[in-house]
ChimeraX commands (.cxc) that place a marker at each C-alpha (Angstrom):
marker #1 position 79.35,124.34,232.25 radius 0.5
marker #1 position 80.30,125.37,228.77 radius 0.5
marker #1 position 80.46,121.71,227.70 radius 0.5
marker #1 position 76.91,121.00,228.84 radius 0.5
marker #1 position 75.53,123.88,226.76 radius 0.5
marker #1 position 77.46,122.71,223.70 radius 0.5
marker #1 position 76.10,119.19,224.08 radius 0.5
marker #1 position 72.53,120.48,224.22 radius 0.5
marker #1 position 73.06,122.42,221.02 radius 0.5
marker #1 position 74.41,119.34,219.25 radius 0.5
marker #1 position 71.44,117.24,220.37 radius 0.5
marker #1 position 69.04,119.93,219.22 radius 0.5
marker #1 position 70.68,120.06,215.80 radius 0.5
marker #1 position 70.62,116.31,215.35 radius 0.5
marker #1 position 66.99,115.98,216.32 radius 0.5
marker #1 position 65.92,118.78,213.99 radius 0.5
marker #1 position 67.89,117.19,211.15 radius 0.5
marker #1 position 66.18,113.87,211.71 radius 0.5
marker #1 position 62.78,115.53,211.53 radius 0.5
marker #1 position 63.69,117.24,208.26 radius 0.5
marker #1 position 64.95,113.99,206.69 radius 0.5
marker #1 position 61.82,112.17,207.80 radius 0.5
marker #1 position 59.64,114.86,206.24 radius 0.5
marker #1 position 61.29,114.36,202.84 radius 0.5
marker #1 position 60.67,110.61,202.81 radius 0.5
marker #1 position 57.78,109.14,200.92 radius 0.5
marker #1 position 55.30,107.84,203.53 radius 0.5
marker #1 position 53.97,105.13,201.17 radius 0.5
marker #1 position 57.36,103.37,200.90 radius 0.5
marker #1 position 58.21,100.87,203.61 radius 0.5
marker #1 position 61.83,100.35,202.59 radius 0.5
marker #1 position 64.68,102.79,203.17 radius 0.5
marker #1 position 65.56,104.93,200.12 radius 0.5
marker #1 position 68.94,103.21,199.60 radius 0.5
marker #1 position 67.47,99.72,199.36 radius 0.5
marker #1 position 65.01,100.48,196.58 radius 0.5
marker #1 position 67.50,102.49,194.49 radius 0.5
marker #1 position 69.21,99.50,192.84 radius 0.5
marker #1 position 68.02,96.03,191.94 radius 0.5
marker #1 position 70.98,93.74,191.31 radius 0.5
marker #1 position 71.31,91.28,188.49 radius 0.5
marker #1 position 70.94,87.65,189.66 radius 0.5
marker #1 position 74.31,86.75,188.14 radius 0.5
marker #1 position 75.94,89.63,190.03 radius 0.5
marker #1 position 74.42,88.33,193.28 radius 0.5
marker #1 position 75.60,84.83,192.38 radius 0.5
marker #1 position 79.13,86.11,191.73 radius 0.5
marker #1 position 79.18,87.92,195.07 radius 0.5
marker #1 position 78.05,84.79,196.94 radius 0.5
marker #1 position 80.65,82.61,195.22 radius 0.5
marker #1 position 83.38,85.16,195.89 radius 0.5
marker #1 position 82.42,85.46,199.57 radius 0.5
marker #1 position 82.37,81.69,200.05 radius 0.5
marker #1 position 85.67,80.44,201.43 radius 0.5
marker #1 position 85.26,76.90,200.05 radius 0.5
marker #1 position 86.33,78.02,196.57 radius 0.5
marker #1 position 90.08,77.42,196.46 radius 0.5
marker #1 position 91.79,80.67,195.49 radius 0.5
marker #1 position 95.14,82.43,195.72 radius 0.5
marker #1 position 96.50,85.96,195.31 radius 0.5
marker #1 position 98.52,87.17,192.32 radius 0.5
marker #1 position 99.52,90.32,190.47 radius 0.5
marker #1 position 97.36,91.20,187.44 radius 0.5
marker #1 position 98.37,94.38,185.58 radius 0.5
marker #1 position 100.08,95.86,188.65 radius 0.5
marker #1 position 97.05,95.08,190.83 radius 0.5
marker #1 position 96.80,92.40,193.49 radius 0.5
marker #1 position 93.82,90.12,192.74 radius 0.5
marker #1 position 92.33,86.91,194.08 radius 0.5
marker #1 position 92.06,84.20,191.42 radius 0.5
marker #1 position 90.88,80.60,191.10 radius 0.5
marker #1 position 91.29,77.72,188.67 radius 0.5
marker #1 position 88.49,76.61,186.35 radius 0.5
marker #1 position 88.52,73.05,187.65 radius 0.5
marker #1 position 88.17,74.33,191.23 radius 0.5
marker #1 position 85.11,76.36,190.16 radius 0.5
marker #1 position 83.55,73.23,188.62 radius 0.5
marker #1 position 84.08,71.16,191.76 radius 0.5
marker #1 position 82.89,74.05,193.97 radius 0.5
marker #1 position 79.55,74.30,192.14 radius 0.5
marker #1 position 79.20,70.52,192.22 radius 0.5
marker #1 position 79.64,70.59,196.02 radius 0.5
marker #1 position 77.40,73.66,196.55 radius 0.5
marker #1 position 74.31,73.25,194.34 radius 0.5
marker #1 position 72.30,75.51,196.69 radius 0.5
marker #1 position 74.14,78.53,195.26 radius 0.5
marker #1 position 72.47,77.91,191.89 radius 0.5
marker #1 position 69.10,78.71,193.53 radius 0.5
marker #1 position 70.09,82.40,193.46 radius 0.5
marker #1 position 69.87,82.28,189.65 radius 0.5
marker #1 position 66.07,81.72,189.75 radius 0.5
marker #1 position 65.05,80.68,186.22 radius 0.5
marker #1 position 68.67,79.97,185.18 radius 0.5
marker #1 position 69.40,77.59,188.06 radius 0.5
marker #1 position 69.29,74.56,185.74 radius 0.5
marker #1 position 72.20,75.84,183.65 radius 0.5
marker #1 position 75.37,73.77,183.49 radius 0.5
marker #1 position 78.50,75.04,185.23 radius 0.5
marker #1 position 80.09,75.84,181.87 radius 0.5
marker #1 position 77.09,77.96,180.85 radius 0.5
marker #1 position 77.04,79.85,184.17 radius 0.5
marker #1 position 80.74,80.65,183.83 radius 0.5
marker #1 position 80.24,81.82,180.23 radius 0.5
marker #1 position 77.42,84.15,181.30 radius 0.5
marker #1 position 79.66,85.58,184.05 radius 0.5
marker #1 position 82.38,86.13,181.44 radius 0.5
marker #1 position 79.93,87.80,179.02 radius 0.5
marker #1 position 78.62,90.12,181.75 radius 0.5
marker #1 position 82.22,91.06,182.65 radius 0.5
marker #1 position 81.85,89.73,186.19 radius 0.5
marker #1 position 84.66,87.28,185.53 radius 0.5
marker #1 position 87.90,87.61,183.53 radius 0.5
marker #1 position 89.94,84.74,182.13 radius 0.5
marker #1 position 93.66,84.98,182.84 radius 0.5
marker #1 position 96.83,83.10,182.04 radius 0.5
marker #1 position 100.27,82.96,183.62 radius 0.5
marker #1 position 102.84,85.52,182.50 radius 0.5
marker #1 position 105.82,83.16,182.75 radius 0.5
marker #1 position 105.15,80.07,180.64 radius 0.5
marker #1 position 108.60,78.47,180.84 radius 0.5
marker #1 position 109.94,76.27,183.60 radius 0.5
marker #1 position 112.51,77.96,185.82 radius 0.5
marker #1 position 116.02,76.49,185.82 radius 0.5
marker #1 position 116.32,73.65,188.31 radius 0.5
marker #1 position 112.54,73.01,188.37 radius 0.5
marker #1 position 110.64,70.21,186.67 radius 0.5
marker #1 position 107.22,71.78,186.14 radius 0.5
marker #1 position 105.37,75.08,186.17 radius 0.5
marker #1 position 103.96,76.45,189.42 radius 0.5
marker #1 position 100.39,75.36,190.17 radius 0.5
marker #1 position 99.55,78.85,191.43 radius 0.5
marker #1 position 101.53,81.50,189.50 radius 0.5
marker #1 position 102.37,84.82,191.17 radius 0.5
marker #1 position 101.82,86.94,188.03 radius 0.5
marker #1 position 98.86,86.80,185.65 radius 0.5
marker #1 position 97.80,88.50,182.43 radius 0.5
marker #1 position 94.35,88.81,180.86 radius 0.5
marker #1 position 93.76,86.10,178.28 radius 0.5
marker #1 position 92.32,87.52,175.02 radius 0.5
marker #1 position 89.75,84.74,174.40 radius 0.5
marker #1 position 87.14,84.65,177.14 radius 0.5
marker #1 position 85.36,81.33,177.22 radius 0.5
marker #1 position 84.89,78.56,179.75 radius 0.5
marker #1 position 84.83,74.89,178.90 radius 0.5
marker #1 position 84.88,71.77,181.04 radius 0.5
marker #1 position 87.45,70.35,178.65 radius 0.5
marker #1 position 90.76,69.71,180.34 radius 0.5
marker #1 position 92.79,72.44,178.63 radius 0.5
marker #1 position 90.30,75.18,179.59 radius 0.5
marker #1 position 89.78,73.97,183.13 radius 0.5
marker #1 position 93.47,74.58,183.78 radius 0.5
marker #1 position 93.05,78.30,183.09 radius 0.5
marker #1 position 92.68,80.91,185.81 radius 0.5
marker #1 position 89.77,83.28,186.45 radius 0.5
marker #1 position 89.46,86.54,188.39 radius 0.5
marker #1 position 86.29,88.15,189.68 radius 0.5
marker #1 position 86.05,91.79,188.65 radius 0.5
marker #1 position 85.85,94.10,191.66 radius 0.5
marker #1 position 82.19,93.79,192.56 radius 0.5
marker #1 position 82.32,96.75,194.91 radius 0.5
marker #1 position 82.62,99.19,192.01 radius 0.5
marker #1 position 79.66,97.55,190.25 radius 0.5
marker #1 position 77.34,97.55,193.27 radius 0.5
marker #1 position 77.72,101.29,193.89 radius 0.5
marker #1 position 79.28,100.99,197.36 radius 0.5
marker link #1:1,2 radius 0.2
marker link #1:2,3 radius 0.2
marker link #1:3,4 radius 0.2
marker link #1:4,5 radius 0.2
marker link #1:5,6 radius 0.2
marker link #1:6,7 radius 0.2
marker link #1:7,8 radius 0.2
marker link #1:8,9 radius 0.2
marker link #1:9,10 radius 0.2
marker link #1:10,11 radius 0.2
marker link #1:11,12 radius 0.2
marker link #1:12,13 radius 0.2
marker link #1:13,14 radius 0.2
marker link #1:14,15 radius 0.2
marker link #1:15,16 radius 0.2
marker link #1:16,17 radius 0.2
marker link #1:17,18 radius 0.2
marker link #1:18,19 radius 0.2
marker link #1:19,20 radius 0.2
marker link #1:20,21 radius 0.2
marker link #1:21,22 radius 0.2
marker link #1:22,23 radius 0.2
marker link #1:23,24 radius 0.2
marker link #1:24,25 radius 0.2
marker link #1:25,26 radius 0.2
marker link #1:26,27 radius 0.2
marker link #1:27,28 radius 0.2
marker link #1:28,29 radius 0.2
marker link #1:29,30 radius 0.2
marker link #1:30,31 radius 0.2
marker link #1:31,32 radius 0.2
marker link #1:32,33 radius 0.2
marker link #1:33,34 radius 0.2
marker link #1:34,35 radius 0.2
marker link #1:35,36 radius 0.2
marker link #1:36,37 radius 0.2
marker link #1:37,38 radius 0.2
marker link #1:38,39 radius 0.2
marker link #1:39,40 radius 0.2
marker link #1:40,41 radius 0.2
marker link #1:41,42 radius 0.2
marker link #1:42,43 radius 0.2
marker link #1:43,44 radius 0.2
marker link #1:44,45 radius 0.2
marker link #1:45,46 radius 0.2
marker link #1:46,47 radius 0.2
marker link #1:47,48 radius 0.2
marker link #1:48,49 radius 0.2
marker link #1:49,50 radius 0.2
marker link #1:50,51 radius 0.2
marker link #1:51,52 radius 0.2
marker link #1:52,53 radius 0.2
marker link #1:53,54 radius 0.2
marker link #1:54,55 radius 0.2
marker link #1:55,56 radius 0.2
marker link #1:56,57 radius 0.2
marker link #1:57,58 radius 0.2
marker link #1:58,59 radius 0.2
marker link #1:59,60 radius 0.2
marker link #1:60,61 radius 0.2
marker link #1:61,62 radius 0.2
marker link #1:62,63 radius 0.2
marker link #1:63,64 radius 0.2
marker link #1:64,65 radius 0.2
marker link #1:65,66 radius 0.2
marker link #1:66,67 radius 0.2
marker link #1:67,68 radius 0.2
marker link #1:68,69 radius 0.2
marker link #1:69,70 radius 0.2
marker link #1:70,71 radius 0.2
marker link #1:71,72 radius 0.2
marker link #1:72,73 radius 0.2
marker link #1:73,74 radius 0.2
marker link #1:74,75 radius 0.2
marker link #1:75,76 radius 0.2
marker link #1:76,77 radius 0.2
marker link #1:77,78 radius 0.2
marker link #1:78,79 radius 0.2
marker link #1:79,80 radius 0.2
marker link #1:80,81 radius 0.2
marker link #1:81,82 radius 0.2
marker link #1:82,83 radius 0.2
marker link #1:83,84 radius 0.2
marker link #1:84,85 radius 0.2
marker link #1:85,86 radius 0.2
marker link #1:86,87 radius 0.2
marker link #1:87,88 radius 0.2
marker link #1:88,89 radius 0.2
marker link #1:89,90 radius 0.2
marker link #1:90,91 radius 0.2
marker link #1:91,92 radius 0.2
marker link #1:92,93 radius 0.2
marker link #1:93,94 radius 0.2
marker link #1:94,95 radius 0.2
marker link #1:95,96 radius 0.2
marker link #1:96,97 radius 0.2
marker link #1:97,98 radius 0.2
marker link #1:98,99 radius 0.2
marker link #1:99,100 radius 0.2
marker link #1:100,101 radius 0.2
marker link #1:101,102 radius 0.2
marker link #1:102,103 radius 0.2
marker link #1:103,104 radius 0.2
marker link #1:104,105 radius 0.2
marker link #1:105,106 radius 0.2
marker link #1:106,107 radius 0.2
marker link #1:107,108 radius 0.2
marker link #1:108,109 radius 0.2
marker link #1:109,110 radius 0.2
marker link #1:110,111 radius 0.2
marker link #1:111,112 radius 0.2
marker link #1:112,113 radius 0.2
marker link #1:113,114 radius 0.2
marker link #1:114,115 radius 0.2
marker link #1:115,116 radius 0.2
marker link #1:116,117 radius 0.2
marker link #1:117,118 radius 0.2
marker link #1:118,119 radius 0.2
marker link #1:119,120 radius 0.2
marker link #1:120,121 radius 0.2
marker link #1:121,122 radius 0.2
marker link #1:122,123 radius 0.2
marker link #1:123,124 radius 0.2
marker link #1:124,125 radius 0.2
marker link #1:125,126 radius 0.2
marker link #1:126,127 radius 0.2
marker link #1:127,128 radius 0.2
marker link #1:128,129 radius 0.2
marker link #1:129,130 radius 0.2
marker link #1:130,131 radius 0.2
marker link #1:131,132 radius 0.2
marker link #1:132,133 radius 0.2
marker link #1:133,134 radius 0.2
marker link #1:134,135 radius 0.2
marker link #1:135,136 radius 0.2
marker link #1:136,137 radius 0.2
marker link #1:137,138 radius 0.2
marker link #1:138,139 radius 0.2
marker link #1:139,140 radius 0.2
marker link #1:140,141 radius 0.2
marker link #1:141,142 radius 0.2
marker link #1:142,143 radius 0.2
marker link #1:143,144 radius 0.2
marker link #1:144,145 radius 0.2
marker link #1:145,146 radius 0.2
marker link #1:146,147 radius 0.2
marker link #1:147,148 radius 0.2
marker link #1:148,149 radius 0.2
marker link #1:149,150 radius 0.2
marker link #1:150,151 radius 0.2
marker link #1:151,152 radius 0.2
marker link #1:152,153 radius 0.2
marker link #1:153,154 radius 0.2
marker link #1:154,155 radius 0.2
marker link #1:155,156 radius 0.2
marker link #1:156,157 radius 0.2
marker link #1:157,158 radius 0.2
marker link #1:158,159 radius 0.2
marker link #1:159,160 radius 0.2
marker link #1:160,161 radius 0.2
marker link #1:161,162 radius 0.2
marker link #1:162,163 radius 0.2
marker link #1:163,164 radius 0.2
marker link #1:164,165 radius 0.2
view
């Protein structure tokens, strides 16, 4: 019988807490307080959607002692060509070229350009690995559809820390 009394006390506490929280809320607002606290940038929303989409070819590597997911520039170009509906998130900027979108993401620090740490071919191999295991941040951050820049690698900055979660 002791358990039944304890359960009633817990229920009473929870219901009184809910009443107090409801009293503090603004009756004129229809949305929950968390939803109206932050309005995200359209490019941040775009970056989240691209990152969540599994059609963008990506791999895992080590960047400054941290495991990150990265993709190649040419894969990003073909991904946006195959998924033009993602550009609709950008509202007024949806007519931008892929190169311009990537440059805006780089400027807003939502994307970081990287390069492979090991730039020499290992003994017994003929060419460099397509997907290197170790990356370093490349000092010049720009995106170009020219061949030499499309071969570079890009990493999305952790969007969880930016969104306040």
